DSSP file (Angstrom, degrees, kcal/mol; ACC not computed):
  #  RESIDUE AA STRUCTURE BP1 BP2  ACC     N-H-->O    O-->H-N    N-H-->O    O-->H-N    TCO  KAPPA ALPHA  PHI   PSI    X-CA   Y-CA   Z-CA
    1    1 A M              0   0    0      0, 0.0     3,-0.1     0, 0.0     6,-0.0   0.000 360.0 360.0 360.0 131.6    6.4   36.4   64.5
    2    2 A P        -     0   0    0      0, 0.0     5,-0.1     0, 0.0     0, 0.0  -0.295 360.0 -84.2 -71.2 160.1    3.3   34.6   63.3
    3    3 A A    >   -     0   0    0      1,-0.1     3,-1.6     3,-0.1     4,-0.4  -0.236  45.2-106.7 -59.2 153.6    0.4   33.8   65.6
    4    4 A L  G >  S+     0   0    0      1,-0.3     3,-1.4     2,-0.2     4,-0.3   0.841 117.4  56.8 -55.1 -40.0    0.8   30.6   67.5
    5    5 A R  G 3  S+     0   0    0      1,-0.3     3,-0.4     2,-0.1    -1,-0.3   0.734 104.4  54.0 -68.0 -20.6   -1.8   28.7   65.4
    6    6 A Y  G <  S+     0   0    0     -3,-1.6    -1,-0.3     1,-0.2    -2,-0.2   0.463  86.0  82.9 -91.4  -1.0    0.1   29.4   62.2
    7    7 A R  S <  S+     0   0    0     -3,-1.4    -1,-0.2    -4,-0.4    -2,-0.1   0.709  78.2  75.8 -79.4 -18.5    3.5   28.1   63.3
    8    8 A S  S >  S-     0   0    0     -3,-0.4     3,-0.8    -4,-0.3     0, 0.0  -0.391  92.1-112.9 -85.8 170.0    2.6   24.4   62.5
    9    9 A R  T 3  S+     0   0    0      1,-0.2    -1,-0.1    -2,-0.1    -3,-0.1   0.202  92.8 101.3 -88.8  17.3    2.6   23.0   59.0
   10   10 A T  T 3  S+     0   0    0     -5,-0.2    20,-1.0    19,-0.1     2,-0.3   0.836  78.5  62.0 -64.5 -31.8   -1.2   22.5   59.2
   11   11 A Y  E <  S-A   29   0A   0     -3,-0.8     2,-0.4    18,-0.2    18,-0.2  -0.749  85.3-128.9 -99.3 142.8   -1.5   25.7   57.1
   12   12 A K  E     -A   28   0A   0     16,-4.2    16,-2.6    -2,-0.3     2,-0.5  -0.738  23.9-139.8 -86.2 136.0   -0.1   26.2   53.6
   13   13 A R  E     +A   27   0A   0     -2,-0.4     2,-0.4    14,-0.2    14,-0.2  -0.857  22.6 179.4-101.9 127.4    2.0   29.3   53.3
   14   14 A T  E     -A   26   0A   0     12,-2.6    12,-3.2    -2,-0.5     2,-0.5  -0.985  23.1-133.7-127.2 138.7    1.7   31.5   50.2
   15   15 A F  E     -A   25   0A   0     -2,-0.4     2,-0.4    10,-0.2    10,-0.2  -0.775  25.0-172.8 -91.1 131.1    3.5   34.7   49.4
   16   16 A R  E     -A   24   0A   0      8,-3.0     8,-3.1    -2,-0.5     2,-0.5  -0.975  19.0-136.6-125.8 138.2    1.3   37.5   48.1
   17   17 A R  E     -A   23   0A   0     -2,-0.4     6,-0.2     6,-0.2     5,-0.0  -0.818  21.5-144.9 -92.9 128.8    2.4   40.9   46.8
   18   18 A T    >   -     0   0    0      4,-2.9     3,-2.2    -2,-0.5    -1,-0.0  -0.459  27.9-106.0 -85.7 162.8    0.3   43.8   48.0
   19   19 A P  T 3  S+     0   0    0      0, 0.0    -1,-0.1     0, 0.0    -2,-0.0   0.784 120.4  63.0 -59.1 -24.9   -0.5   46.8   45.8
   20   20 A G  T 3  S-     0   0    0      2,-0.1     3,-0.1     1,-0.1    -3,-0.0   0.545 121.1-107.1 -77.4  -5.7    2.0   48.8   47.9
   21   21 A G  S <  S+     0   0    0     -3,-2.2     2,-0.1     1,-0.3    -1,-0.1   0.366  77.5 129.5  98.2  -5.3    4.8   46.5   46.7
   22   22 A K        -     0   0    0     -5,-0.0    -4,-2.9     1,-0.0     2,-0.5  -0.461  54.2-133.6 -78.9 155.4    5.3   44.6   50.0
   23   23 A T  E     -A   17   0A   0     -6,-0.2     2,-0.3    -2,-0.1    -6,-0.2  -0.958  29.0-177.6-108.7 123.9    5.4   40.8   50.1
   24   24 A V  E     -A   16   0A   0     -8,-3.1    -8,-3.0    -2,-0.5     2,-0.5  -0.853  25.6-117.9-121.2 156.4    3.2   39.3   52.8
   25   25 A L  E     -A   15   0A   0     -2,-0.3     2,-0.4   -10,-0.2   -10,-0.2  -0.791  24.2-164.6 -93.0 130.9    2.6   35.7   54.0
   26   26 A H  E     -A   14   0A   0    -12,-3.2   -12,-2.6    -2,-0.5     2,-0.5  -0.946   9.7-145.6-112.6 139.0   -1.0   34.4   53.7
   27   27 A Y  E     +A   13   0A   0     -2,-0.4     2,-0.4   -14,-0.2   -14,-0.2  -0.892  21.7 175.4-107.4 130.5   -1.9   31.2   55.6
   28   28 A K  E     -A   12   0A   0    -16,-2.6   -16,-4.2    -2,-0.5     2,-0.1  -0.988  35.1-107.1-135.5 141.5   -4.4   28.8   54.0
   29   29 A K  E     -A   11   0A   0     -2,-0.4   -18,-0.2   -18,-0.2    22,-0.1  -0.408  45.8-109.3 -64.4 143.3   -5.7   25.4   55.1
   30   30 A K        -     0   0    0    -20,-1.0    -1,-0.1     1,-0.1    20,-0.0  -0.267  33.4 -96.9 -72.2 160.6   -4.3   22.6   52.9
   31   31 A K        -     0   0    0      1,-0.1    -1,-0.1    20,-0.1     3,-0.1  -0.505  43.1-113.4 -72.8 144.9   -6.4   20.7   50.5
   32   32 A P        -     0   0    0      0, 0.0    -1,-0.1     0, 0.0     3,-0.1  -0.276  40.6 -85.3 -73.1 168.1   -7.8   17.4   51.7
   33   33 A K        -     0   0    0      1,-0.1    17,-0.2    16,-0.1     2,-0.1  -0.200  52.3 -89.3 -67.9 163.4   -6.6   14.1   50.3
   34   34 A K        -     0   0    0      1,-0.1     2,-0.2    15,-0.1    -1,-0.1  -0.393  49.8 -99.3 -70.8 153.6   -8.2   12.6   47.2
   35   35 A H        -     0   0    0     12,-0.3     9,-2.6     9,-0.3     2,-0.3  -0.486  38.9-156.3 -77.6 145.0  -11.2   10.3   47.7
   36   36 A H  B     -B   43   0B   0      7,-0.2     7,-0.2    -2,-0.2     2,-0.1  -0.865  25.1 -96.6-122.2 154.9  -10.6    6.6   47.6
   37   37 A C     >  -     0   0    0      5,-2.8     4,-0.8    -2,-0.3    36,-0.2  -0.454  26.4-139.8 -66.6 137.7  -12.9    3.6   46.9
   38   38 A A  T  4 S+     0   0    0     34,-2.2    -1,-0.1    -2,-0.1    35,-0.1   0.748  97.9  41.6 -72.1 -23.3  -14.3    2.0   50.1
   39   39 A E  T  4 S+     0   0    0     33,-0.2    -1,-0.1     3,-0.1    34,-0.1   0.940 133.5   9.2 -89.4 -57.5  -13.8   -1.5   48.7
   40   40 A C  T  4 S-     0   0    0      2,-0.1    -2,-0.1    34,-0.0    33,-0.1   0.618  90.5-122.1-106.7 -15.1  -10.4   -1.6   46.9
   41   41 A G     <  +     0   0    0     -4,-0.8    -3,-0.1     1,-0.2     3,-0.1   0.534  57.2 148.9  87.5   5.2   -8.8    1.7   47.8
   42   42 A K        -     0   0    0     -6,-0.1    -5,-2.8     1,-0.1    -1,-0.2  -0.337  57.6 -91.3 -69.7 155.6   -8.4    3.0   44.2
   43   43 A L  B     -B   36   0B   0     -7,-0.2     2,-0.5     1,-0.1    -7,-0.2  -0.437  39.8-131.5 -66.5 139.2   -8.6    6.7   43.5
   44   44 A L        -     0   0    0     -9,-2.6     3,-0.5    -2,-0.1    -9,-0.3  -0.813  16.9-149.6 -95.5 131.2  -12.1    8.0   42.7
   45   45 A H  S    S+     0   0    0     -2,-0.5    26,-0.2     1,-0.2    -9,-0.0  -0.660  75.6  34.1 -94.6 154.4  -12.5   10.2   39.6
   46   46 A G  S    S+     0   0    0     -2,-0.3    -1,-0.2     1,-0.2    24,-0.0   0.527  87.1 110.8  82.6   5.4  -15.1   12.8   39.3
   47   47 A V        -     0   0    0     -3,-0.5   -12,-0.3    17,-0.1    -1,-0.2  -0.956  66.1-132.7-113.0 116.6  -15.1   13.7   43.1
   48   48 A P        -     0   0    0      0, 0.0     2,-0.5     0, 0.0     7,-0.0  -0.301   8.7-131.5 -72.2 150.9  -13.6   17.2   43.6
   49   49 A R        +     0   0    0    -15,-0.1     2,-0.3     5,-0.0   -15,-0.1  -0.842  52.0 112.1 -96.1 134.3  -11.0   17.9   46.3
   50   50 A G        -     0   0    0     -2,-0.5   -20,-0.0   -17,-0.2   -19,-0.0  -0.916  66.7 -77.3 174.0 163.6  -11.7   20.9   48.5
   51   51 A R    >>  -     0   0    0     -2,-0.3     4,-2.1     1,-0.1     3,-1.5  -0.384  54.6-102.8 -71.2 156.3  -12.5   22.1   52.0
   52   52 A P  H 3> S+     0   0    0      0, 0.0     4,-2.3     0, 0.0     5,-0.1   0.831 121.9  56.5 -52.7 -36.0  -16.1   21.7   53.0
   53   53 A Y  H 3> S+     0   0    0      1,-0.2     4,-0.5     2,-0.2    -2,-0.0   0.804 109.9  46.1 -68.7 -25.9  -16.9   25.4   52.4
   54   54 A Q  H X4 S+     0   0    0     -3,-1.5     3,-0.6     2,-0.2     4,-0.5   0.884 112.5  48.8 -79.5 -40.2  -15.7   25.0   48.8
   55   55 A I  H >< S+     0   0    0     -4,-2.1     3,-1.3     1,-0.2    -2,-0.2   0.864 103.3  62.4 -66.4 -36.5  -17.6   21.8   48.2
   56   56 A R  H 3< S+     0   0    0     -4,-2.3    -1,-0.2     1,-0.3    -2,-0.2   0.807  98.3  57.2 -59.2 -30.4  -20.8   23.3   49.6
   57   57 A K  T << S+     0   0    0     -3,-0.6    -1,-0.3    -4,-0.5    -2,-0.2   0.689  90.7  91.7 -76.3 -18.3  -20.7   26.0   46.8
   58   58 A L  S <  S-     0   0    0     -3,-1.3     2,-0.1    -4,-0.5     5,-0.1  -0.377  84.7-106.0 -77.2 155.2  -20.8   23.4   44.0
   59   59 A S    >>  -     0   0    0      1,-0.1     3,-1.2    -2,-0.1     4,-0.8  -0.385  35.1-106.2 -73.8 161.3  -24.0   22.1   42.5
   60   60 A K  H >> S+     0   0    0      1,-0.3     4,-0.8     2,-0.2     3,-0.8   0.852 119.2  55.8 -59.5 -37.1  -25.1   18.5   43.4
   61   61 A S  H 34 S+     0   0    0      1,-0.2    -1,-0.3     2,-0.2     5,-0.2   0.732 107.7  49.5 -70.5 -20.6  -24.1   17.1   40.1
   62   62 A K  H <4 S+     0   0    0     -3,-1.2    -1,-0.2     1,-0.1    -2,-0.2   0.587  97.9  69.1 -91.8 -11.1  -20.5   18.4   40.5
   63   63 A K  H << S-     0   0    0     -4,-0.8    -2,-0.2    -3,-0.8    -1,-0.1   0.842 116.4 -13.9 -77.0 -33.3  -20.0   17.0   44.0
   64   64 A R  S  < S-     0   0    0     -4,-0.8    -1,-0.2   -17,-0.1   -17,-0.1  -0.979  86.6 -70.9-161.6 162.5  -20.0   13.4   43.0
   65   65 A P        -     0   0    0      0, 0.0     2,-1.7     0, 0.0     5,-0.2  -0.349  46.9-122.5 -62.3 141.6  -20.8   11.0   40.0
   66   66 A N  S    S+     0   0    0     -5,-0.2    -5,-0.0     3,-0.1     5,-0.0  -0.518  77.2  88.8 -90.0  70.9  -24.5   10.7   39.4
   67   67 A R  S >  S-     0   0    0     -2,-1.7     3,-2.2     0, 0.0     0, 0.0  -0.956  90.8 -66.5-152.1 164.8  -24.9    6.9   39.7
   68   68 A P  T 3  S+     0   0    0      0, 0.0     3,-0.1     0, 0.0     5,-0.1  -0.329 123.6   8.0 -58.1 138.3  -25.5    4.5   42.6
   69   69 A F  T >> S+     0   0    0      1,-0.2     4,-2.8     3,-0.1     3,-2.0   0.630  90.5 164.9  62.8  17.3  -22.5    4.4   45.0
   70   70 A G  T <4  +     0   0    0     -3,-2.2    -1,-0.2     1,-0.3     4,-0.1  -0.455  68.0  15.8 -64.4 129.9  -21.0    7.4   43.1
   71   71 A G  T 34 S+     0   0    0      2,-0.4    -1,-0.3   -26,-0.2     3,-0.1   0.460 127.1  59.6  84.5   1.4  -18.3    9.0   45.2
   72   72 A Y  T <4 S+     0   0    0     -3,-2.0   -34,-2.2     1,-0.5     2,-0.3   0.648 106.6  28.5-125.0 -47.4  -18.1    5.9   47.5
   73   73 A L  S  < S-     0   0    0     -4,-2.8    -1,-0.5   -36,-0.2    -2,-0.4  -0.902  78.7-118.1-118.0 149.2  -17.2    2.9   45.2
   74   74 A C     >  -     0   0    0     -2,-0.3     4,-2.2    -3,-0.1     5,-0.2  -0.411  37.6-103.4 -75.6 162.4  -15.2    2.9   42.0
   75   75 A P  H  > S+     0   0    0      0, 0.0     4,-2.4     0, 0.0     5,-0.2   0.857 120.2  54.3 -57.5 -37.1  -17.1    1.7   38.9
   76   76 A E  H  > S+     0   0    0      1,-0.2     4,-2.4     2,-0.2     5,-0.1   0.933 110.6  44.7 -64.8 -45.3  -15.4   -1.7   38.9
   77   77 A C  H  > S+     0   0    0      2,-0.2     4,-2.3     1,-0.2    -1,-0.2   0.851 111.3  54.4 -67.9 -34.0  -16.5   -2.4   42.5
   78   78 A T  H  X S+     0   0    0     -4,-2.2     4,-2.2     2,-0.2    -2,-0.2   0.930 109.9  46.9 -64.1 -44.4  -20.0   -1.2   41.8
   79   79 A R  H  X S+     0   0    0     -4,-2.4     4,-2.4     1,-0.2    -2,-0.2   0.927 111.8  50.6 -61.5 -45.1  -20.2   -3.6   38.9
   80   80 A R  H  X S+     0   0    0     -4,-2.4     4,-2.3     1,-0.2    -1,-0.2   0.898 109.2  52.0 -60.3 -40.7  -18.9   -6.5   41.0
   81   81 A F  H  X S+     0   0    0     -4,-2.3     4,-2.2     1,-0.2    -1,-0.2   0.921 110.8  46.7 -61.9 -45.5  -21.5   -5.6   43.7
   82   82 A Y  H  X S+     0   0    0     -4,-2.2     4,-2.4     2,-0.2    -1,-0.2   0.872 110.5  52.6 -67.7 -36.1  -24.4   -5.8   41.3
   83   83 A K  H  X S+     0   0    0     -4,-2.4     4,-2.3     2,-0.2    -1,-0.2   0.927 110.5  47.6 -63.7 -44.0  -23.2   -9.0   39.7
   84   84 A E  H  X S+     0   0    0     -4,-2.3     4,-2.3     2,-0.2    -2,-0.2   0.901 111.5  51.2 -63.6 -40.6  -23.0  -10.6   43.2
   85   85 A Q  H  X S+     0   0    0     -4,-2.2     4,-1.3     1,-0.2    -2,-0.2   0.922 111.3  47.5 -60.9 -44.4  -26.5   -9.3   44.0
   86   86 A A  H  X S+     0   0    0     -4,-2.4     4,-0.9     1,-0.2    -2,-0.2   0.882 112.2  49.5 -66.2 -38.1  -27.9  -10.7   40.8
   87   87 A R  H  X S+     0   0    0     -4,-2.3     4,-0.5     1,-0.2     3,-0.3   0.878 109.8  51.2 -68.8 -37.6  -26.2  -14.1   41.4
   88   88 A N  H  < S+     0   0    0     -4,-2.3     3,-0.4     1,-0.2    -1,-0.2   0.757 101.0  62.9 -72.1 -23.9  -27.5  -14.3   44.9
   89   89 A L  H  < S+     0   0    0     -4,-1.3    -1,-0.2     1,-0.2    -2,-0.2   0.858  99.1  54.8 -68.2 -34.5  -31.1  -13.6   43.8
   90   90 A G  H  < S+     0   0    0     -4,-0.9     2,-0.2    -3,-0.3    -1,-0.2   0.684  91.8  89.0 -73.3 -18.1  -31.2  -16.8   41.8
   91   91 A Q  S  < S-     0   0    0     -4,-0.5    -3,-0.0    -3,-0.4     0, 0.0  -0.568  74.8-131.3 -85.0 143.9  -30.3  -19.1   44.7
   92   92 A S        -     0   0    0     -2,-0.2     2,-0.3     1,-0.0    -2,-0.1  -0.757  28.0-111.9 -91.2 138.9  -32.9  -20.5   46.9
   93   93 A P              0   0    0      0, 0.0    -1,-0.0     0, 0.0     0, 0.0  -0.515 360.0 360.0 -72.0 132.5  -32.3  -20.2   50.7
   94   94 A E              0   0    0     -2,-0.3    -2,-0.0     0, 0.0     0, 0.0   0.364 360.0 360.0-118.1 360.0  -31.5  -23.5   52.4
């Protein structure tokens, strides 16, 4: 019987063959969901999926796109944000 914490489906179960020929069950935490845009909810590309201990091992350039709002907003929403900012700069406050 597996330990109590492994009985839920929180853990992914994988079968591994040992050198002795036995098949054993290994329990592994599941991968997190893919990252989504904070504005429109679209999937973000260039942001890796992984548990925090896996992401920590990556270099900074591999963790997220190297641009403003990279890993937070999709490119379309980022463009829209900058256009709105530029349009608002030209207006005088009344």
